[in-house]
N, C-alpha and C positions, 0 to 999 in steps of 0.2 A: 574411113573412120566414121563412126556414127555421130549424129548431131550432138548427143549427150557427151560423147567423148571429146568432140571438138570444143564444146563449151567448157568442159573441164580443163582442157589445155589453155584456153583463153583466160580462165580464172586463175590459173597458175602462173601466167606470164606477167610478173609484176612490172616488167619494163614497159608493158603496153596496157596499162589499166583503161585508157580511153577506148581502145579497141574492144576490150571485153565488155565495157559498159554499153557501147553502141550495139554490140551483138545481142546483149540481154534486152536492151530497150526495144529492139525490133521483134522480139519474140512475144507471142501471145501468152496470156495467163495459163491456158491449158498446157502449152508447150513447156513453160517454166516449171509447172507442177510436175509434169512427166519427167523432165530432165532432173529435177531435184530429187524425185523418188529414185531414179536410176542411180544417181550419184550416191545417195544414202545406201542403197543396196550394195554398192561397191566399196563402202566404208569410207567414202570421201565426205566426212561429216561437215567440215568447214564450207566446202563448195556447195554442198547440199543446203546447208542453213542459209547461205548467202542468197541462193535462188529463191528459197521460200520467203526470205525477208523482202526481196524485191516484189513479190506478189502481195505481201501484206502492206507494202507502201502504196500499192495501187488500191487494195481492198483490205482494210484493217480487220475485217471480220470474216475473211475467207477461211472456212473451217479446215479445209485440206492443208492450206499453207500453215495455219497455226499448229495443226497436229504435226506436220513435217518439221517445222521449226523446233517444236518441243523435243521431238525424238532426236533431231540432229544435235541440239544443245546437250542432251544427256550423253549422246555418243561422243561429243567433244570432251566431256567431263565437267561441263558447266551445269551441275545438277540443280542448283537453286533456280537458275534462269529457266532451265527446262521444265522443272516442276511448275513454276509460275505460268509458263506458256500453256501447259496442259491443264492447269487449274482454270485458266481463262477459257480454254476450250470447253471444259465441262459446264461452265456457267453459260456459255453461249449455246451449247447443245446438250441440255440436261437429259434429253431422251435418246442420246446416241451412246449405246453400250460400249462401242469401241473406244470412245474418248476416256471412259472410266478405266478400261483395261490398260490403256497406255499410261494413264496417270498412276495406276497401281504399280505398274512396272517401273516407272520413274521413281516413285517412293522407295521401292525396293533397292534400286540402284543407289539412291542417296543414302540409304541405311548401310549398304555394303561399303560405301566410301568411308563412312565415319559412324560405326555402330553406337558409340557412346553419345555423341552429340544428337544423333537422329534415331534414338531408340524407339521413339513413338511412331516412326514412319511405318513400322510393320503393322501397327493397328490402323494407321491411315490407309495403308494399302488394302487391308482386308475390308475396310469400310467402302473404299472405291470399288472393290470387286463385288461387294453386295449390290451396289448400284448397277454394275455391269451385268450381273446375273439375275436381275429383277425378273426377266422373262425367260429364264433358263440358262444353264451353263453350257459352255463350249469346251472342247478339249483344251484350247489355249488358256481359258480362264481357270479350268481345273488344274492344269499344270502350274500356272502361276500361283494359285492358292496353295498347292502342295509345297512349292519352294518356300513360300512365306512361312507356312507352318513348320517346315524343317528348320528355318532360321530361328524360329521361336523355340525350338526344342521339343515340339509336340509331334513326335514320330507317328503315333497312331493316326492323327488327323492328316499328317503329310501323306502317309501311305494311302489312306482312303481317297484323298483328292487325286493323287497321282495314278492310282489304279483306275479311277474314273476317267482320267485323261487318256490312258492307253486303251481303255474300253471304247471311248468315243472316237479315237483316231489311233490306230495301231501302227501307223506308218511314219511317225515322227521320232527320229532317233533320240532327240533331246529329252522327250518325255520318258523314254525307257532308261536313259542314263540317270535322270533324276530319281526315278523309282528304284533303280538298282542301288543308288547311294543310300536310300532309306532302308532297303532290305539289308545292306551290309551293316548299317548302324544297329539294326535289330537282330543281327547275327543270323539272319535267314539267308545263308549263303547259297543254297540250291536255287532259291527264287531269284537271288541277285544274279547268279550265273545265267539263268534262263533269260531274264529280261535284258541283260547286258549283251548276250549273244544276239538278241533281236536288234539291239542298237547297232552292233557291228555289221550285221547283215544289211541293215538299211544304209549305213554309211561306212563302208569298208576302208575308206581312206582317212578316217578320222582318228588321229592319234590318241585323243582323249578317251574315246570309247574303248579302244583296244587296251589302253593303259588301265582303265577301270576294270575291264574284264580280266586282265592279267592279275590285278590285285585280288579279285574275287577268287580266281583259281589258287592263288597263294594261300588265301585263308582256308580254302578247302583242302590244302595239302597236295594239290595237283601241280607239282613244280614243273613237269614237262609241258603241260598245257600253258602254264603261266609264262614259261620261257618263250614258247611259240608266239603267243599274243604280244608279249612285250618286245620281242625282236621285230615284229611287224610295226609296232608303235615307234620303235627307235629308228627304223628305216624312214618313217614318215616325219619324225621330229628328232633328228640326231643330237640336237643341242638342248633338248629339254632335260633339265637336271632331274626332275622327278621321274621321268621315264628311265633314265640311266640308273637311278637309285633302285627303282622297283625291279628292273631287269637284273641288277647286281644281286639283290636279295634272292630272286628266283634262282639265279645261277649258284649262289651260295647254298641255298636249300637243297639244290640238286647235287651238291658237292662238286660243282664245276668251279673250283677255286681259281684256277688260272684265268678263266673267262670272267670271273666276278671282279678281280682286282682292278683292271683298267676302267671298269665301269664306275666303281667307287672313287677312283682317282680322278675321273672326269667330273664327277659330281662336285668334289671339293674344289676343283679348278674352276668350274662354272659358277658355283655358289659357295664360297668358302665358309659362310656362317648359316646359310638357310636350311641345310639338311644335315644336322649334326650326327644322326645315326650312321652316316657314311664313315665317320671317323671310328665309331665303335666297331663297325664291320671290318674296317682296315686293321684295327687292333687284333681282331679275331683271326684275320688272315696272317698277320705277322706272327701270332702265337702258333698257328698251324705250320708256318714255315720255320719256326724256331728262332725268329728274329725278335728277341725279347726286349731289347732296347727300343726297337721300332714299335713294338706292341705297347710299351709304357707311354711312348710319345703320342701315339694315335689315341690311346684310351684317355690320356690326360686331356687332349683337345676335345674329346667327346664330352667329358664331364664339365669342362669349362662352358660348353655351349648347351649342355643338358643338365644343368645343376640340380634339377628336380627329378631326375630320372634314375630309378633304382638300378635298372639293367646296366646303364652306363657305368655306374660305380662298381657294380659287380665285376664287369670285365676289366676295369682298372685294377681291382683286387686280384683277379686272375693273372693279369700281366705281372704285377709285383710279386705274387706268390711264385709264379714260374721262374722269374729271374732270381728270386731269393733262394729257391731250391738248388740253383746252380751256383750260388754264391756270387752272383753278378752285381749286386748293389747293396750298399750298407743300409741296414734297417728296412730292407724290402718286405720282410714278413710283417713287421709292425705297420708298414704302410698298407699292406694288403688287408690286415685286420681292420685298420681304420676305414678303408674303402668299403669293406663288407658291412661294417657297422653303420656307415652312412647310408648304404643301400637299404638296410633294415629300418633306419629312421624314416626314410622316405616311403617305404612299403613294408610294414611289419610282417606281411604274409609272403614276402618274396623268398621262397624256399631255397633256391640255389645259394643265396648269400648266407642263410642260416646254416646250411649244410657245410659250406666252405669254412665258416667260423669254427665249426666243430673239428675240422681237420687241419687248421692252420697251426704250425708249430709254435 
């Protein structure tokens, strides 16, 4: 076992706190800083922060320990404390660009946690990045700037920053994933596919990257390519609801209905309320199979969770209309008409609902 690993074990043994304390006390400051950084990289935020704090008790203005503590606190979810530590770091080291980059990242994390309360943190993050880039930008700062602009809804600025990031360093998958997301939002699907393929080439075992690439293929109408990438993503992350959902959509688009059904069923089992489109797709599968009561049930669930979605109401109308055509439910045609009208209230340009109203008995 490495020294960092041994120290992590000691920190986790609550039955022997004195043993851990003695072990730490015997270590030099450089060792504690090194071990703290190693634990942080392993995602052991609390243990990492504890070690950095021990260094700060010896030397309250140790810049490396202060930076490490701030990052670890953000990693723990203690955003306010993490921001405070990193703000202190920038005051102690105003000429250290990395300190401002870390602070900008912490501001962004705080915004993500509570966008309404911390809406101003995006501006704060950009101000910190301006300080970080006073002597020139790096790929990391360009990427962070692009993410912040994306969060602000400024897609042209986000694209420019992220294209600069991949120009400066083409070998970081995260930069390509972020740029791909912007291309998708701008409906530039060929470029999204290109950059997301680069991300997958760099990190072939990353489920998120393959999921994003699969979604881009879906938007391009390339369902076979989408199925391939999403099946790879599912192998890597079998219990990620969003991957099951996207693969289900790809299988559905490829008319592999038998393969699509268990994927949507798994989505609603994993996350009964988080991905309501799964219910709408299940309703369409029930319609395809001729199970009209099941179609009405699933479509109703979809509209309850997607009360502002025209497509969900359209498929509820289709389920009622199909059952009504077979005389299966009293008042089904009236309910179908009501669902179609609700779809048009939500989106007056939704052509399928308007066409359906014209043919409803």
